[in-house]
N, C-alpha and C positions, 0 to 999 in steps of 0.2 A: 651234609647229613647233620653234623654236629652244629652247624651254623643254624639250620633249621630246626634242630632242638631247644636250642640256645633263645632261637626267638619267641616261641612257644611257650619255653619256661618263663622268661620275661612279661609276656601276655598275659597267662596265668596269675605270676605275681601283682600286676598290674589289677588285674581285674580282684584280686583277693584286698587291696588295697582301697579299691575302688568301693567292694564289697563294706568294708569297715568304716569307711568313711560315711557310706548310706545309713549303716547300722546306728552309728554316731548322731548321726541328725536324727534319725526316727526316735530315738529314745529322749534326746531329748525334747521334742515335739509330742511326746508324750507324757514327758513331766510338765511341758507347759502347760496341755491341755488338763492334766491331773488340778497344776496349781489354782488354773483359772474357773475352774467347776467348782473346787473347794473354796474359793472367794479369797485365795491368798494372791494372786495375781489379777490385776486391772488389765482392762484392754487396750492400754496405752504399751503396759509393760510387754501384755500377750506380744502384740505385733512388732516389737522393738524386737524381742528374745527370736521372734522365728527370723527376722533379716538379719540378725548376726549370725543364727546357726545357717541360714542359709551363705552370708558372704565366709564363712569357714569352710560349707561343703564345694562352692564352687572356686574357691582360691585353692583349696585341695587336690579338684578335681583338674583344674587346669595348669598348677602345678605337675601334674603328674602326665599328665599330655604334652608339655613344655620337657619335662626330661624324655618320653619317648622321641620327640621332636626337638632338639635344641633350638631348630632355626627360628623359630618361633618366640624364643627370647624376646627378640624385638619387634618391632612393628605390628602387634595387636595386642588392645589395651580389653579388657572386660569391664564394661560400666554397667552400674545398677541404675534404670530410669521409671519413671512412672514413680507408680507405689513404690515399689523395692527401692528407687531412688531416696523416697522419702522416708526411708525404714519404717513404713508404713505395710508391711506383708501380714494380711490377716491368713488365716488358718490354710483356707484352701484358694486362696486367689493364682490368679494368674503372677508369672515370674518374669518382666520384664528386663531382657539382658541384651544389652549391645556392645556387637562384637567389632570394635572398631579397628580399622585397619590405613595404617600409614600409605603411602603413594606409591610404595616401592615393593610390598608384599601382594603377590598376586593373590585374588581370592581361591581361588585353586586350591594355594598351598596350605594354606589355614583349613577347606574344609574337613580335611577328614578328623582332624581335632576338635573342632566346632560340635560334628556330629557327634564324635564321641561322649564329648561333654556335656551336652544334651541329652542325650541316650540315658547315660546314668542317670539323670536328673529325672527323665522321663522314667524310668527303673524304681526310681527311688517313689515314685506318686505324684511328683510335682509336675505341674503344668507349668511348663516352661514356655517362653514365647520371646523366641530369638530373634533377633534382627541386626543382619551384617552391613557396613556400612563402611566406606572409603571417608576419612578426615574430609576430602574436597564435597562431598556428598550432603555432609551436615553444616554445607556455609549455604545451603539450596533450599529456597522455602516453596512446596508445594501446596497450592491451597486446598487442593483436594484429599491432600493428607496431611491437614492441620494438627491432627494427633499424634504425629511422630512427633513435629516440634515442642508440641504441650510437654510429652512424655521427655522430652529432650531438657526442656526445665527445670526439671529435679533429678540430675545426675552426680553420682560419686562413683571412685573408682571403687573396684573389687578386686583385680587383679591385672599382672598384664605389665606392659608399659606404660612406666610413671611418666616420660617424657612425653609420649603422643599423647595420654590422658593431660596433662599440662596446656599442651595447645589446643585441645578442646575445650579447655574450663577459662582457658585466659585468653584465647584469640578465635578461634572461628565461632562458637560458641557465642561470644560476647557480639561478633560482628553481624552475625546473623540477627540477632536480635535485636540488635541499635537497626539497622537496615530495613527488617521487617514489619517493628514494632505495632505499627500502625494497624499493620494487612491482620497480622496474627490475631489483634485485638479484634480487629472488625469480622473475624471468623468465629473467633472463640465467642462473640454475643452471637452469631446467628447460631452458634452450636448447640447457645445454652437455651436460647429461646425457642429455638425447636424443640429439645426436649422437655423443655415446662411443658410446651404446648400438648406436647403429646400425653401428657400428665392433665389436662383440663387446666393448665397455670396453678392447679394449687395440690398444696401439699396436704391438703385435709381427705385423703382417702382413705379409709376404712382398712383397706389391705397393702400398707403403699409399700414401695419399694425402697428401702430406705439408701441406697447409693442414687439410684436416679432421680427419683420424685426430687420438685422443688422441696429445698431447707434439707438433700439429704448430701451424703459424701461427697458426691460430685460437685455439690456446686461448693463445699469447702475447699475443693482442688479449684475451682474456678477464682473465689477468692485468691485463694495463694497463686496464681498465675497474671490474675489482673493486678495484683499488689506488685509482682516482679516487672509485669510491661510497664505500668505506669511510672515504676522507679527508671526504669532505663530512658524511657519517653523524656523525664524530667532530667537526667543526664544528657540525651541528649541534646534538651533544648536549653542544659547548663541553667535549671532555674532552682531555685530552693522549694523541695514539694512541702515544706511549712507543716498544714495540719493534719495533712494524713500519710505520716512516715510509712516507711514500707514496713510490714511486719507490724504495723500496730492490732492488738487485737484486747479488746476488751473482757473481762471476766466471766459474762453470761455466754458470751462467742465460745470462748476454751470451755467452759463446761459442758455447751450443745457439742462441741465436738469430741469431747472426750467421752461423753455419752454414747455417740454414735459409735464410735470406734467400739465401744464395751457390746452394744447392742450387735453389730456386724457380727464381732468375734462369735457371740452366743451362738448367733444365727449359723456360721459356719459350723461351727461344733455339733448343734442338733438336729441339721442336714446334712452332714459330713460331706457339702459340695459348696461351691460358690455360690449360694441361693440367698438372697439379700431382701425378700420378701416375708414381710412381717404379718403372715398370716392370721387366720384367729388361733389355731392351734398352737401356734407359736406366740402368740400373745397370754396365752393361758400359762403356757409355760414361764415365761418371761415373768408374768408377777406370779406365779407361784414361788420364785427364785430370789423377787425383788431386786431384779437385775435394773440397774440404773441408779439405786441408792446405795447398795454397800456394797454390791455385787456377792453376798453370800446368803446364804438360805435364812428364811425368815419364814412369820407366819403368811398363811397364801392371803396374797390381795386381789381386788376386783380386778380383772383384764382390763374393762373399760376404766375405770381411776389411774390404772398403768398405761394407758396408750396418752392420757391426758397429759402425764411428766412427757413423752416421743411429742407430742404435735407441741407444744411450749416451746422444747429444747430445738426441734425443726423449724420452728416460727422465727426463733433468733438467727439461724444460719440464714434464713429465708430472707431477712428482713436485710442482712449485711449482706449477701449477692446480690439481692435487687438495687441498694442505695450504692455500689459500684458499678453495676450495667448501666445506673441512670448517671453515674457521673463523667460516663463519657459522651463527648460532643458527638453528633452524628455527623458523619460525611459530610460534603457539601454534595448534593443533590440524593443523598440517600433514603432510601423508603425502609431501612428495618424496621422489620414486625415489632409494635410495643413502642418504640421509642415518639415520643410527642416532644420533639425538639425545635419545632420548626418555627415556632415564635421565640423571637430574638427577645421583647418584652411585652411587659403589661400593664395596667392600670396599676399606678402605687395604690395603697392601703397603708392606711392605720395601724402601724406595728409589723408592718410587711410589705413585700410585695413579689410578683411573679416574674423569673425571669430562665427564659429558656425550657418554660414548664416545670420549674420546679420552685418551691415556697423558699424565700431570702427574708429572713426573721431582722427586723432592725436590733442592732446591739444595743441599745438604751433606749425605752419608748419616751412619750412626754413624760416630765418630770421627774425622769431617771428610772422610771418605773420597766422591769423585764417584760416585755410582752408574753415572753410564755408563761407568766402568771395571770394574765387579763384574761378572764374567761371568755371575753365579748372579742378581745383578739383570737384567742385560740379556737372558738365556735367560728369566726368567721373565715380563717382560714382553712378551715374543715369544709367549709360552706363553699368556696373557692376551689378546693380540688374537685368536691362532687362536679360542681358548674363545669371548672375545664380540662380535668382530668391530669393536672399537675400533682408531684409528688413532693414528699417531704424527705430533705439531705441528711445524713447522719449528722450534720451540726443541731440543723433544728429539731431531730428526735431527742437529741440527748437533754437539748434544753427542755424542751417539753418534757421528758422525764425525770429533770431536776425540780420544775416548777409545779410539778403535780399535787404535791401536799398542799401548799399556799392557794394554788387554782380552785382546790376542794371548797377551802375555807370561804373564798371570794364568790363562789358559784350561788347565782340564781336561780330560781325557780318558776314556774307561774307563765302566763303568757311570753314574757322575753324567752324562755328557755325553750318553748314549742316555737317561736316565731324561729331561732337558729336551727333549732332540730330539724322543723320543716325543708327549711333551705336545704341541709344536707341531704336529705330523703328524696327530695323530688329533682335534684340535680344528675345530671345523665350520666354520671360515673361517680352516684352515689356506693356502690357496692365496693367500692375499692377506696372509698374515702373511712367508708364504715370499718372496712378491714383495717384501718391504719388509725384508728380510734381504739378499735379493738386491741391491737398489739400492744398499743400504748399503755392500757389501763384507760383512756379518757371516756369508751362507751358506756364501761361499768362504772366509772363517775357519772355521768350523765342517769344512767340508766343501772341502778345497783345489779336488778332483776336478772340481767343478761349473763352476769357472772355463772348462773349456773350450767350455764348451758357451754361454757367457754371447754373448745378442745372433746366436748362429750359424743364420746362414741354409744350409739345404739347398736345391740348385733342383732344385724339385720342383713343378709345376704342382696336383699333390694336395694338398701341404701349405698350411694357410693360416697357419701360425705359426713363429715361430723355433722351435730348440730347447729354449729354457729354457722358453717359454711354452708349447709343449704340454704339456712335464711340468707347468708348473702347473696349466693346463685340464683333464687328466688327473688330477689329484688334485681340481681341483674337481668333478669330473663323479663320482668317487666317493664325496664326502662328501653331492654332492646325491642319491645313492641313499637316503640314510637320513631326505631332508626331504620331504613330499607337492611331486608336482610336476604340473604343468597339460599339456594336450597330447597329440600321438599317442604320445608316448612313456610316458605316465604309468604303462601295465599294466605294460610293460619294467621301468620303472625299481622300481616294486614289487616285484615276482617276485627282480629282481637284487638290491635292496636286502635283503630277506631273506635272500640268502644271503653277504650282509656282514655281518647281525646273528650270524650261525653261526659266525662264523672265531673260532679261539680267541687269534688274534695278529693281530688289525689291523694294530699297529704295524708289524707286517714289510711288510706288504703295500702301506704308502705308503712304508717306506724303499727298497723295491724301484723303486717308479713315480719317486720323487725322482732315482734311481741308473738308471734302464733304458736313458737313452740318453747318458749321459757319455763312453762310445767313441765317441762322433759327432765328438767334437773332437780326435779322433786318425786320422789318415788310412791305416789300418789296412786298411780293405775290408770287415770282418767287423767289424761293431760291438758284436752281442751278445756275443760273446768277450770285447771291449775289454771293455766296459763291465761284463761278469762279473769280469773281471782286475782293473778298478780299486774295485769293490764290496769284493771280497776287502781290499783295503786298509783300505778304509773300517770294514770288520767287525771287521777285527783291531785296530784303535784304537779301536770302542765296544764292543771284548772279548765279545761275543754268544756264546753257545755254541754248539758243534758243529751242533744241531739248526736253531736258529733261523738261522744262518748260511746249511745248509743250502738250508731255503728261499727265502732272498735269493735267493743265487745260481742256485740253478737258475730260477725266476722271471724271472730276468734273462735267465738261456742261452737259456731258453727261451720268451722273451717276446712270438715272431711265430708258433709254430707253430699254435696254435690260429687264428690268421688261415689260415694256411696249409693247415688243414686243411677250415676252410670252402669251400675252392675245391676240394675231392671231394667225391663223393657219400656225404655223412653218413649216409646210411638202408645205404649198405654195407656188412655187418661190417666189412670190411679196413680200412677207413678207421677206423674206432674204434679197432678192434684196432691199428692201427699207433701211432693219437693216444697212445690210454691207458698203451702201451708207455713213452712219455713222461713219465708222470703216474707219481711213486714215492708216493704217498699223496692221499686224498681233498681234505685239506687244500692241498695243492699243486693240485690241481684246481681247488679252490672259489678260490684264490686268481689264477690264469691266467683261470679264466673274468672274473672281475669285472674284472681289468688289461685282458681284452682287450676287453671294453665298453668301458671309459671310453678307451684307446686309440683306438680307431675314432672315437668320439666327438669327439676332441681334436684329430683332423688337420685336421678343418674343421666348420662347424654342420649340413652335411647328408648329412656322411659315414655317420652312423648313422641308419639306415633301420628301420621297425618288423621288414622282411623279415628285414633282417640280424640284429636284435635274436632275430626268433625260431629263425632258422638255428643262433643260438649257443645257444641256450635249449636247444633239442633234441641237440647235439651233446655240451652239458654234461651234460644227463640221461642220454643212452645212455651216453653214458664213465662216469659214476657207475654204473650198473647193473652195468656190464663189468667195476669195477673192486670193488665190491661183491661181485662174484659172487653176490648175492641173487635172482636172476632166471633164468629159463630163455630165451635168446633166442628158438628157435625156438617153445616154449610159449606166449611172450608175443605174439610175432607170431601166432600163430593167435588167440590169445581176440581182441585189438585187430583184428581181420578180419571175426570173429564178430559180436564187438560193434557195430562200424561197421555191417555188414549189417544186424543188427536195429535199429539205429537210422536205417538210411536207408528199411527197410521199412516202419517207422513212419511216417517221410513219406509216405507211399507206398501205403495200405492196399490188398492185393490183387495187389499187384504182387510178389511176393517170389520167385518165379520166374524172374521177367523179370530183377530186380534182380540175382540172384544170375550170371545168366547174361551177363548186361551186365559186371559185374566180374570173370569168370572169366578169368585172363590176364592182368592190368593187375601190373604191378609193385608191390611191397608199400611201396615209395614213394610211389606212387599215395596207395594205400588210408591210409596214414599222415600224407598232408601237406594231405591236404583234408579239411576238416570235409562232416557229413552232408547240409548244407544245398547246398553244393557240386556234391557227387558227385548228389543228387537233378537238379539244375540239369542236371548234364550226362548224365544218364540220360535226361531229357526231350528233352534236347536231340537224343540218337541216337535216340530213338524218332519223331523229327518230321522223318526224313529222306525222307519221302515226299512232303510239301509242299516241302522245299529240303533238297537233300543237300550242303549245305556250312550250318553253324550257328554263328552268330558270337554272342558273349556278352561285350557292352563293358561296363566299369567304370572311368568316368572320375574322376580324383582331382589335384588340383593338384600335389601331392606325385608320387605315380606309380601309374599310369592298368594295367589289365589287360584284354587280349584274349585270349578263349578260343576256339577254334576245334576244332569236334568233326566230322568226316567220315568218311570212308570210306580207309583209307590207298593213296597212290599216290606215285608217286616227286616228288621234290622238294618237297614240301608245305612244310618248315619250310623251306627257301631263300626259296620264292613268299612264305612270310608276313613274312620277313625283309627284303626286298626293298620289299613295300609299305609298310613301316613305315617303311624307308630313306626312300623317296620322300617320307614326310610329313614328315620330318625327325626324326624320333621316335629316342631314345636308349634302344636296349635293355638292361636291368639286371641280367635274369636270363632264362630261357626254359627250361622242359620241355616233354618230349616223349613221350606213352606213347601204348600201342595194345594194344586185345584180343585174345583168341583170334581174335574174328570180324573181327578187320580194323578196328577202329571206332579212330581215333587224336583221341586231348585233347594238342594243344599250346594249351601258355598262355605268352604272354608279357607281362613286365610290366616297364615303359618309362616316362622321362620325355619331358615336353612340350617339348625344348630351346627351340625359337622362339617357346611360348607361342601355337602358332596354335590351340589347341584352346581354350584356357582365355582367350583374349579373343573368340573367336567360336566360342557356343555353337550355334549355328544349321551348323556345321562337321562336328559330331559324327555325324550321319547320313550325309553324305557321305563321310565317314572310312573308316565299317563299309562304305557301298557300294563305294567304289574299294576296300578289301582282299576283299569278298567277288567282286567281278569279276575280279579278279587269279586267286583260288583259282578259280572257275569256269571260266577261260580266257576268259572275255569281253574282258580288256582285258590286255595281257601286261606283265609289269615294266617290260620296257627302255620300250614308251611312258608308263608311268606317272612314271619316272624321267626320263626326256626332257622330260615337261613341268613337272617340276621344276626352276626356276632354280636356275643354279647358276653362281655369281662364282668368283672366284679362287680359292682354297684359300689360305686363311690359313697362313703359316708355322707350326709350332708351336714352342711357347715351351720344349718339351725332346723331342728325339729319343729315341723311344726302341727299341732295338735288337729286330728280329724274332727271337724264339725257337721252336720247333716242338721239343716235347719230348716223347716216348712213354717209360710205366710198363705195365710188364706184369704186376707183384707189387700194385699198388693194389687189384684186383677179382677176385674168383676165375672171371669169367665175360666178362670186356671188358678191352678195352686201352684205359687212360687216355692221351689226349691232352691237353697243355696247350698253348695259343698265345700268345705276349705279343707283340701289337706295338702299332703304332700308332693310337691309337681315329679310324678316319675314318670316313665315310660307305658305307656298303653293305659293310663289313666282315664283319658274319656273314654277309650272302648271299654272299659269296665263297667263305667256308669252305665253307657248304652245299654251294653247288656244287659244289663241288672234292670235298667228301667221297661225293655220290651220285655224282659222275664215275665215283669210283674204286671201288663199290660197299660202299659203306661205309655200315653202319646206326645211325643215332645212338640210343643204349638212352634218355641220359640228356644232356643240355644242361644247364652250370654256366657261365653269362656275367656277367660283373663288370668295372665300369671306375672306374680308380682315375685321376680326373685325364683325361691325355691316353693313359694308356697301359690297353690293352684285355686280359684275362685272361679267357679262355674255356678251359673242361675239357669235352673230348667223353669219354665213354665208349662205346665203339666195337666193332663185332663186324661181320665178313663173313663170309657162307654161314653165320652162326650163331655161329661159332669167334669165337678173337682174331684180331689181325691178328698175322701173321710178321713177321720182320726186313726180306725184300725188299718187305712190303705197307709197312713202314713209310719205308724208304728210298726208295721211288716217290710215297707221299704226302707227304712230306716235301718231294721237291723241287717236286711239284704245288702245293703249299699257298704255296710262299713264292715262284710265278711268280705265282699267283693274287692273292696281296697286293701283290707290287710291280705287278698291272696294276691292280689297284683304286685304287691310292694315287696313282696319275699323274692 
């Protein structure tokens, strides 16, 4: 009894001691946070202070455990690994702790003590990631768990058996690295390139993850690991590492790392968790406190300007890690993604040559001149990079940077510069070459106007990239049209690629693409006009002739016109006529079509859908026909309808009269935008009214699904469909509504599954279709369906969209065009449809689109078979604004 009581008292005493240690740790963390937020502690100091406090806590807890179990004095070592091992312990980062055992101590004998230590850390609010390994296990490399080897490369002793740690540090660890450095390097490259690909191989995201995005802290770690692995390889080969000594860093890279440390500490304290996403609200807060400049509060700064600081620092890191990855020779037979190293050597050029996909500058050029100071050599280097995909090594970059001032003094403008620039722009790898030029300051030297959009952030939830990166992605997209592509857009890439090959002056298209957004660097409001004005200055310096300059300026001035036309009924002759009036020549039309295709794709990876590509192609063809004046529009329409009827009849033998009766009265848009197979399906659905008056055809796709309703016309059908889809959380991307003379309605909705409900639950497909059917038949009301959907508190929009309702009486010969621009909210389309129905308006055509958080809905309306008058428009606008306001609440 006394023994039991004594043990209980000892345990209580231990708990009291552990509680005291936890209290000391927590007080220190509060002090560090207070000093950081007051600007008295840098990011580097904050993470080092947490690591030191963690050492004290872990050491104390282990000492207490050993006191309780003296047999653990030997045979167990606590090793800090990963970020903790580097003494880079961010405020809410996990603590990577290795419990290392010798071969004599069984793991079960140490399990209790390890559990108590880790539990005490969890009780202190510390996210600990403990790993237990025997020393022999630390000599084995598992390619499927390469992360353990990487974390083990950053290790240090915290507590426990020092002799055992020396065995790890002096024998087991070095032997493992020496034996497996090639495999480890290969695996590190694979992991890094896969991570970069996840983020589109670009650091220029508007809301970047500062840890995992290219140019983030993970890339800083990769640079450190690559340096260590290279040093091990040099020792294994008994060679002198020469120019690339381990640990070599330049001031720019060091400043970038310290900036990222500072920002990550800021994000952790702001979110009070390990959240490394620099979202818009965090950007505003960072700009307000001027994090990254002084660490102290200052006058409020513009968030977009502050983000330029982030991107410039991230670019330094991204350049360093790219250089280090490119310096690793691909193993024999390797097909590592992104490694273009199969070429052993290429043609010698004056001042440089290409070897294994890298640019090698001559030590001294002709007459002892430095090639990096010769504009002709420098521009030919970037032309070769654009042509072959070769990259610059660190030594070449450093020489280019040093030679930039003299390069500026010797630069010749006019036709010579345009010749070099055109070679760069038309190379298949132009985007990457331009990125390198931009990072080194060479692009701004040639085109100073580009400097204004360097790392420029436009606060728009729809766009993924900064303005300069958007420009490079656009150019990448255009060049991608000339190569074979896979995936859902391959067919359209092939079609538009044929148009690109027809261009007599492709260099002008790429030049316009490079300059089209330069005006965004000026706060004038209309960036297209400002970009065109700035382009005129560039064109004057390049000395292009009047025709070529006119093409470039016209394309930049009108570069948004085709996107705007796509929000109209492209099958309406007035739409085509109005758009064609802005195109002076067929070449200008081809250039704008290609530009629009690439511009939409460069907004973000999901912006260009097959549906948008199809509409763009149709508008291009219709406008080309209009410009050529070689086709009679009315006769063409009649021929197409007759041909379609013939093709549909061929699919439905013996039903020619019924098919003609069904098609009678449908607008031309219906017969031109549907395949014969689709029309056959709709016809069969209409013929099945006796069995079910509401016919639904659901085509699921993980990208964009389609639901078609065929039924008899009745009031509020369109609104009911929109409401049913909204109740399921579907985001409608486009919708069409048609009716024939017999009152048969064909409504087609294309939508995305925002919450992945249908993608993750295939069994829900039937329930989804049934619920829509019930709404249309009146079995279930839309209101009931909407109320059954769980609604949490609405998330505040990242960008507030100003609501607009505009009318255009001239866009169509028979309808009034109404455009609604508003915040994209659940139930918006239904609210609009109900209001239109209540005002007695008939929807002839509906074109629905979304851009980020902005809905752009266009309706062609009639009332009693005629256009709306001014009073109708005024009343309708008021009713719509009220309905949208109520829906948003």
